[in-house]
BALOBA-1460 file (C-alpha; in Angstrom, 3 decimals):
// residues 252
<rec num="1" residu="m" x="0.000" y="0.000" z="0.000"/>
<rec num="2" residu="k" x="1.223" y="3.475" z="-0.916"/>
<rec num="3" residu="i" x="-0.019" y="6.519" z="0.990"/>
<rec num="4" residu="a" x="0.495" y="10.218" z="0.274"/>
<rec num="5" residu="a" x="0.096" y="12.479" z="3.315"/>
<rec num="6" residu="l" x="-0.582" y="16.029" z="2.170"/>
<rec num="7" residu="d" x="-0.267" y="19.232" z="4.159"/>
<rec num="8" residu="m" x="-2.863" y="21.822" z="3.123"/>
<rec num="9" residu="d" x="-1.744" y="25.463" z="3.463"/>
<rec num="10" residu="g" x="1.284" y="26.150" z="1.301"/>
<rec num="11" residu="t" x="1.230" y="22.617" z="-0.110"/>
<rec num="12" residu="v" x="-2.106" y="21.616" z="-1.660"/>
<rec num="13" residu="y" x="-3.808" y="24.962" z="-1.008"/>
<rec num="14" residu="v" x="-1.530" y="27.744" z="-2.263"/>
<rec num="15" residu="n" x="-2.472" y="31.407" z="-2.654"/>
<rec num="16" residu="e" x="-6.079" y="30.480" z="-1.781"/>
<rec num="17" residu="d" x="-6.249" y="28.083" z="-4.737"/>
<rec num="18" residu="i" x="-5.925" y="24.396" z="-5.554"/>
<rec num="19" residu="t" x="-4.681" y="24.149" z="-9.117"/>
<rec num="20" residu="e" x="-6.110" y="21.840" z="-11.737"/>
<rec num="21" residu="a" x="-2.739" y="20.104" z="-11.951"/>
<rec num="22" residu="v" x="-2.778" y="19.290" z="-8.245"/>
<rec num="23" residu="k" x="-6.398" y="18.116" z="-8.354"/>
<rec num="24" residu="e" x="-5.682" y="15.875" z="-11.328"/>
<rec num="25" residu="a" x="-2.551" y="14.458" z="-9.690"/>
<rec num="26" residu="i" x="-4.434" y="13.563" z="-6.495"/>
<rec num="27" residu="t" x="-7.168" y="11.899" z="-8.566"/>
<rec num="28" residu="a" x="-4.610" y="9.938" z="-10.582"/>
<rec num="29" residu="w" x="-2.849" y="8.845" z="-7.397"/>
<rec num="30" residu="r" x="-6.090" y="7.512" z="-5.912"/>
<rec num="31" residu="d" x="-7.217" y="5.950" z="-9.206"/>
<rec num="32" residu="a" x="-3.979" y="3.947" z="-9.173"/>
<rec num="33" residu="g" x="-5.118" y="2.290" z="-5.941"/>
<rec num="34" residu="n" x="-3.194" y="4.483" z="-3.508"/>
<rec num="35" residu="l" x="-4.484" y="6.453" z="-0.516"/>
<rec num="36" residu="a" x="-4.369" y="10.243" z="-0.231"/>
<rec num="37" residu="i" x="-4.615" y="11.701" z="3.277"/>
<rec num="38" residu="s" x="-4.639" y="15.275" z="4.496"/>
<rec num="39" residu="a" x="-2.185" y="16.057" z="7.317"/>
<rec num="40" residu="t" x="-2.946" y="19.587" z="8.420"/>
<rec num="41" residu="g" x="-3.408" y="21.962" z="11.287"/>
<rec num="42" residu="k" x="-6.848" y="22.834" z="9.953"/>
<rec num="43" residu="s" x="-10.036" y="22.070" z="11.833"/>
<rec num="44" residu="i" x="-12.799" y="19.909" z="10.373"/>
<rec num="45" residu="a" x="-14.762" y="22.986" z="9.291"/>
<rec num="46" residu="n" x="-11.701" y="24.706" z="7.832"/>
<rec num="47" residu="a" x="-10.582" y="21.591" z="5.932"/>
<rec num="48" residu="r" x="-14.036" y="21.113" z="4.432"/>
<rec num="49" residu="n" x="-14.234" y="24.779" z="3.442"/>
<rec num="50" residu="t" x="-10.842" y="24.466" z="1.760"/>
<rec num="51" residu="l" x="-11.286" y="21.203" z="-0.145"/>
<rec num="52" residu="e" x="-14.963" y="20.949" z="-1.023"/>
<rec num="53" residu="p" x="-15.246" y="24.116" z="-3.184"/>
<rec num="54" residu="f" x="-12.542" y="22.634" z="-5.419"/>
<rec num="55" residu="g" x="-14.101" y="19.180" z="-5.503"/>
<rec num="56" residu="v" x="-11.068" y="17.528" z="-3.881"/>
<rec num="57" residu="e" x="-11.815" y="14.239" z="-2.120"/>
<rec num="58" residu="l" x="-9.368" y="12.430" z="0.140"/>
<rec num="59" residu="d" x="-9.484" y="9.047" z="1.856"/>
<rec num="60" residu="y" x="-8.722" y="10.147" z="5.420"/>
<rec num="61" residu="h" x="-7.860" y="13.302" z="7.340"/>
<rec num="62" residu="v" x="-5.279" y="13.894" z="10.065"/>
<rec num="63" residu="l" x="-6.454" y="17.267" z="11.389"/>
<rec num="64" residu="y" x="-5.544" y="19.811" z="14.062"/>
<rec num="65" residu="n" x="-1.886" y="18.732" z="13.686"/>
<rec num="66" residu="g" x="-2.661" y="15.115" z="14.522"/>
<rec num="67" residu="t" x="-5.133" y="15.701" z="17.346"/>
<rec num="68" residu="v" x="-8.181" y="14.482" z="15.387"/>
<rec num="69" residu="i" x="-8.392" y="11.721" z="12.769"/>
<rec num="70" residu="t" x="-11.400" y="11.259" z="10.479"/>
<rec num="71" residu="d" x="-12.407" y="9.217" z="7.481"/>
<rec num="72" residu="g" x="-12.957" y="10.814" z="4.088"/>
<rec num="73" residu="d" x="-16.436" y="11.992" z="5.126"/>
<rec num="74" residu="y" x="-15.064" y="13.675" z="8.285"/>
<rec num="75" residu="c" x="-16.495" y="11.060" z="10.650"/>
<rec num="76" residu="i" x="-14.247" y="11.065" z="13.712"/>
<rec num="77" residu="l" x="-12.021" y="8.049" z="14.351"/>
<rec num="78" residu="h" x="-9.875" y="9.608" z="17.122"/>
<rec num="79" residu="e" x="-9.982" y="12.846" z="19.088"/>
<rec num="80" residu="e" x="-8.169" y="14.561" z="21.940"/>
<rec num="81" residu="h" x="-8.766" y="17.908" z="23.654"/>
<rec num="82" residu="l" x="-6.700" y="20.577" z="25.370"/>
<rec num="83" residu="p" x="-7.345" y="20.992" z="29.107"/>
<rec num="84" residu="s" x="-9.405" y="24.144" z="29.613"/>
<rec num="85" residu="d" x="-7.066" y="25.417" z="32.343"/>
<rec num="86" residu="i" x="-4.145" y="25.423" z="29.889"/>
<rec num="87" residu="v" x="-6.204" y="27.228" z="27.249"/>
<rec num="88" residu="q" x="-7.251" y="29.806" z="29.835"/>
<rec num="89" residu="a" x="-3.676" y="30.244" z="31.074"/>
<rec num="90" residu="v" x="-2.386" y="30.990" z="27.559"/>
<rec num="91" residu="i" x="-5.221" y="33.450" z="26.961"/>
<rec num="92" residu="n" x="-4.561" y="35.204" z="30.260"/>
<rec num="93" residu="r" x="-0.827" y="35.435" z="29.536"/>
<rec num="94" residu="y" x="-1.075" y="36.815" z="26.009"/>
<rec num="95" residu="t" x="-4.230" y="38.932" z="25.951"/>
<rec num="96" residu="g" x="-3.112" y="42.513" z="25.410"/>
<rec num="97" residu="l" x="-0.146" y="41.676" z="23.188"/>
<rec num="98" residu="p" x="0.135" y="42.151" z="19.380"/>
<rec num="99" residu="l" x="-1.064" y="38.715" z="18.313"/>
<rec num="100" residu="n" x="-4.306" y="36.867" z="17.624"/>
<rec num="101" residu="i" x="-5.414" y="33.859" z="19.653"/>
<rec num="102" residu="y" x="-7.520" y="31.325" z="17.746"/>
<rec num="103" residu="l" x="-9.405" y="28.364" z="19.223"/>
<rec num="104" residu="t" x="-10.686" y="25.423" z="17.216"/>
<rec num="105" residu="g" x="-13.199" y="22.769" z="18.230"/>
<rec num="106" residu="l" x="-14.752" y="19.744" z="16.577"/>
<rec num="107" residu="s" x="-17.651" y="21.700" z="15.118"/>
<rec num="108" residu="g" x="-18.398" y="25.209" z="14.002"/>
<rec num="109" residu="a" x="-16.120" y="27.957" z="12.791"/>
<rec num="110" residu="d" x="-12.693" y="28.678" z="14.231"/>
<rec num="111" residu="q" x="-12.926" y="31.329" z="16.950"/>
<rec num="112" residu="v" x="-10.909" y="34.363" z="18.026"/>
<rec num="113" residu="a" x="-10.344" y="34.694" z="21.781"/>
<rec num="114" residu="w" x="-8.078" y="37.751" z="21.459"/>
<rec num="115" residu="d" x="-7.641" y="40.083" z="18.484"/>
<rec num="116" residu="g" x="-4.495" y="42.068" z="19.087"/>
<rec num="117" residu="l" x="-3.810" y="42.864" z="15.430"/>
<rec num="118" residu="a" x="-6.452" y="45.500" z="14.775"/>
<rec num="119" residu="g" x="-8.828" y="43.245" z="12.894"/>
<rec num="120" residu="r" x="-6.183" y="41.601" z="10.715"/>
<rec num="121" residu="e" x="-7.034" y="37.988" z="9.906"/>
<rec num="122" residu="s" x="-4.967" y="35.304" z="8.239"/>
<rec num="123" residu="s" x="-6.429" y="33.624" z="5.155"/>
<rec num="124" residu="m" x="-5.457" y="30.315" z="6.787"/>
<rec num="125" residu="v" x="-8.214" y="30.831" z="9.384"/>
<rec num="126" residu="a" x="-10.767" y="32.930" z="7.526"/>
<rec num="127" residu="n" x="-14.412" y="33.449" z="8.544"/>
<rec num="128" residu="t" x="-13.760" y="33.182" z="12.266"/>
<rec num="129" residu="e" x="-16.170" y="34.034" z="15.074"/>
<rec num="130" residu="v" x="-15.399" y="36.033" z="18.209"/>
<rec num="131" residu="v" x="-15.619" y="34.142" z="21.515"/>
<rec num="132" residu="d" x="-15.710" y="35.643" z="25.014"/>
<rec num="133" residu="p" x="-12.487" y="34.540" z="26.766"/>
<rec num="134" residu="g" x="-14.569" y="33.970" z="29.885"/>
<rec num="135" residu="d" x="-16.452" y="31.205" z="28.082"/>
<rec num="136" residu="v" x="-13.340" y="29.135" z="27.336"/>
<rec num="137" residu="a" x="-13.914" y="26.733" z="30.230"/>
<rec num="138" residu="k" x="-17.384" y="25.968" z="28.834"/>
<rec num="139" residu="r" x="-16.165" y="24.898" z="25.403"/>
<rec num="140" residu="s" x="-14.093" y="21.990" z="24.160"/>
<rec num="141" residu="t" x="-10.876" y="23.172" z="22.504"/>
<rec num="142" residu="v" x="-8.944" y="20.747" z="20.331"/>
<rec num="143" residu="l" x="-6.163" y="23.091" z="19.215"/>
<rec num="144" residu="m" x="-5.237" y="26.704" z="19.799"/>
<rec num="145" residu="s" x="-3.062" y="28.851" z="17.566"/>
<rec num="146" residu="l" x="-1.342" y="32.147" z="18.206"/>
<rec num="147" residu="w" x="-0.854" y="34.171" z="15.022"/>
<rec num="148" residu="i" x="2.239" y="36.325" z="15.432"/>
<rec num="149" residu="p" x="3.126" y="37.749" z="11.997"/>
<rec num="150" residu="g" x="6.415" y="39.561" z="11.577"/>
<rec num="151" residu="n" x="7.515" y="39.323" z="15.212"/>
<rec num="152" residu="a" x="10.128" y="36.620" z="15.652"/>
<rec num="153" residu="e" x="11.090" y="37.836" z="19.127"/>
<rec num="154" residu="l" x="7.520" y="37.478" z="20.417"/>
<rec num="155" residu="r" x="7.219" y="34.037" z="18.788"/>
<rec num="156" residu="r" x="10.342" y="32.918" z="20.663"/>
<rec num="157" residu="e" x="9.006" y="34.327" z="23.941"/>
<rec num="158" residu="v" x="5.684" y="32.510" z="23.482"/>
<rec num="159" residu="d" x="7.455" y="29.234" z="22.727"/>
<rec num="160" residu="e" x="9.711" y="29.515" z="25.773"/>
<rec num="161" residu="w" x="6.822" y="30.367" z="28.104"/>
<rec num="162" residu="v" x="4.545" y="27.605" z="26.815"/>
<rec num="163" residu="r" x="7.285" y="24.972" z="27.047"/>
<rec num="164" residu="a" x="8.124" y="26.043" z="30.601"/>
<rec num="165" residu="n" x="4.564" y="26.288" z="31.897"/>
<rec num="166" residu="c" x="2.266" y="23.971" z="29.917"/>
<rec num="167" residu="a" x="2.264" y="20.203" z="29.432"/>
<rec num="168" residu="v" x="1.417" y="20.324" z="25.717"/>
<rec num="169" residu="e" x="2.799" y="19.646" z="22.252"/>
<rec num="170" residu="s" x="3.611" y="22.716" z="20.176"/>
<rec num="171" residu="s" x="4.942" y="23.578" z="16.735"/>
<rec num="172" residu="f" x="5.559" y="26.511" z="14.415"/>
<rec num="173" residu="n" x="3.707" y="26.821" z="11.110"/>
<rec num="174" residu="c" x="4.721" y="29.957" z="9.212"/>
<rec num="175" residu="d" x="3.629" y="32.826" z="11.518"/>
<rec num="176" residu="f" x="1.471" y="30.541" z="13.685"/>
<rec num="177" residu="y" x="2.362" y="28.920" z="16.983"/>
<rec num="178" residu="d" x="0.126" y="25.857" z="17.386"/>
<rec num="179" residu="i" x="-0.627" y="24.241" z="20.751"/>
<rec num="180" residu="m" x="-1.917" y="20.658" z="20.865"/>
<rec num="181" residu="p" x="-2.615" y="18.063" z="23.578"/>
<rec num="182" residu="p" x="0.595" y="16.378" z="24.769"/>
<rec num="183" residu="g" x="2.047" y="13.738" z="22.475"/>
<rec num="184" residu="h" x="0.081" y="14.818" z="19.413"/>
<rec num="185" residu="n" x="1.604" y="15.993" z="16.137"/>
<rec num="186" residu="k" x="1.270" y="15.095" z="12.470"/>
<rec num="187" residu="g" x="3.710" y="12.202" z="12.687"/>
<rec num="188" residu="e" x="1.932" y="10.693" z="15.683"/>
<rec num="189" residu="g" x="-1.454" y="11.171" z="14.012"/>
<rec num="190" residu="l" x="-0.330" y="9.431" z="10.846"/>
<rec num="191" residu="t" x="1.196" y="6.574" z="12.839"/>
<rec num="192" residu="r" x="-2.077" y="6.171" z="14.736"/>
<rec num="193" residu="l" x="-4.067" y="6.147" z="11.482"/>
<rec num="194" residu="l" x="-1.773" y="3.591" z="9.832"/>
<rec num="195" residu="d" x="-2.157" y="1.379" z="12.879"/>
<rec num="196" residu="h" x="-5.938" y="1.755" z="12.727"/>
<rec num="197" residu="l" x="-5.922" y="0.769" z="9.054"/>
<rec num="198" residu="g" x="-3.521" y="-2.125" z="9.567"/>
<rec num="199" residu="h" x="-1.058" y="-0.512" z="7.172"/>
<rec num="200" residu="e" x="1.908" y="-0.083" z="9.530"/>
<rec num="201" residu="e" x="4.262" y="-1.261" z="6.782"/>
<rec num="202" residu="a" x="2.799" y="1.000" z="4.076"/>
<rec num="203" residu="e" x="5.020" y="3.168" z="1.905"/>
<rec num="204" residu="l" x="4.383" y="6.672" z="3.260"/>
<rec num="205" residu="y" x="5.131" y="9.735" z="1.132"/>
<rec num="206" residu="t" x="4.785" y="13.098" z="2.906"/>
<rec num="207" residu="f" x="4.326" y="16.540" z="1.354"/>
<rec num="208" residu="g" x="4.679" y="19.677" z="3.463"/>
<rec num="209" residu="d" x="6.306" y="23.078" z="3.571"/>
<rec num="210" residu="s" x="6.733" y="24.098" z="7.211"/>
<rec num="211" residu="f" x="8.135" y="23.157" z="10.601"/>
<rec num="212" residu="n" x="4.942" y="21.478" z="11.798"/>
<rec num="213" residu="d" x="5.457" y="18.956" z="8.961"/>
<rec num="214" residu="l" x="8.805" y="17.714" z="10.263"/>
<rec num="215" residu="s" x="7.255" y="15.104" z="12.558"/>
<rec num="216" residu="m" x="5.581" y="13.404" z="9.587"/>
<rec num="217" residu="h" x="8.585" y="13.851" z="7.295"/>
<rec num="218" residu="s" x="10.670" y="12.019" z="9.919"/>
<rec num="219" residu="i" x="8.573" y="8.834" z="9.594"/>
<rec num="220" residu="a" x="8.162" y="8.933" z="5.808"/>
<rec num="221" residu="t" x="9.472" y="6.474" z="3.283"/>
<rec num="222" residu="e" x="10.259" y="9.594" z="1.252"/>
<rec num="223" residu="s" x="9.507" y="13.231" z="2.043"/>
<rec num="224" residu="f" x="8.840" y="16.183" z="-0.250"/>
<rec num="225" residu="t" x="8.858" y="19.954" z="0.025"/>
<rec num="226" residu="f" x="9.062" y="22.875" z="-2.391"/>
<rec num="227" residu="p" x="11.542" y="25.540" z="-3.519"/>
<rec num="228" residu="g" x="12.136" y="28.310" z="-1.006"/>
<rec num="229" residu="t" x="10.854" y="26.525" z="2.097"/>
<rec num="230" residu="q" x="12.866" y="26.662" z="5.320"/>
<rec num="231" residu="i" x="12.837" y="22.877" z="5.685"/>
<rec num="232" residu="a" x="14.422" y="21.977" z="2.338"/>
<rec num="233" residu="d" x="17.467" y="20.466" z="4.054"/>
<rec num="234" residu="e" x="15.218" y="18.209" z="6.172"/>
<rec num="235" residu="v" x="13.529" y="16.271" z="3.340"/>
<rec num="236" residu="d" x="14.416" y="13.851" z="0.575"/>
<rec num="237" residu="h" x="13.048" y="15.786" z="-2.420"/>
<rec num="238" residu="v" x="12.401" y="19.401" z="-3.400"/>
<rec num="239" residu="v" x="9.804" y="19.479" z="-6.187"/>
<rec num="240" residu="p" x="7.904" y="22.327" z="-7.896"/>
<rec num="241" residu="d" x="4.547" y="21.326" z="-6.407"/>
<rec num="242" residu="v" x="2.425" y="18.391" z="-5.218"/>
<rec num="243" residu="a" x="1.513" y="17.494" z="-8.785"/>
<rec num="244" residu="a" x="5.195" y="17.092" z="-9.733"/>
<rec num="245" residu="g" x="5.887" y="14.947" z="-6.684"/>
<rec num="246" residu="l" x="2.932" y="12.611" z="-7.163"/>
<rec num="247" residu="s" x="3.709" y="12.305" z="-10.874"/>
<rec num="248" residu="l" x="7.278" y="11.342" z="-10.007"/>
<rec num="249" residu="l" x="6.013" y="8.579" z="-7.746"/>
<rec num="250" residu="l" x="3.438" y="7.328" z="-10.270"/>
<rec num="251" residu="d" x="6.035" y="7.168" z="-13.040"/>
<rec num="252" residu="r" x="8.248" y="4.731" z="-11.153"/>
């Protein structure tokens, strides 16, 4: 069994578009009897809103950076949640600073618990809703993300504080700092899915462009990224896009 694990933002979904070439390559990969899986930090709602308008269908989804696993119809196979006291602690620590704090759950739109960037919103988490920080303990949070564009010093400070004070998994994804339940990342999520499917010995090909993809690249049979990414030295292949990488594999 051959499996392609595909990051979304910056990999399949680039400049708010999924090209015809990428769509056709994913279809050809699946038509050849292989599995195509998303491996993304996106929530269920965000993944659906990204893929469905372009008519892209996948076999399984590893979402929220490995915290939730679903089948191709987004029926949940595995889920974990962040403790509400940790979510509240991060909100309390960083409310008032120049960053946005996003919360994602299993249903509904992604939510903004603190907007410190004067209404600026990343296209990676568009169409969000505002949530009262005081209501955090009443909701179930699967993943939280701090968007800190253009401020490397603040990103480092957030990372150091979270690592010192919170028992969680964390990773950087472009200008986002993602916080997940302990032990969960894309690599762990893919390993859990392969075990569920009975495909532990499958050939796994990973496609991703950022630091939160390194955990899945590390377990891949072969890993792929794209020109100009900061992780080019950490993978096996640098290809123009997903279509080129899948075509390379199909031509073997």
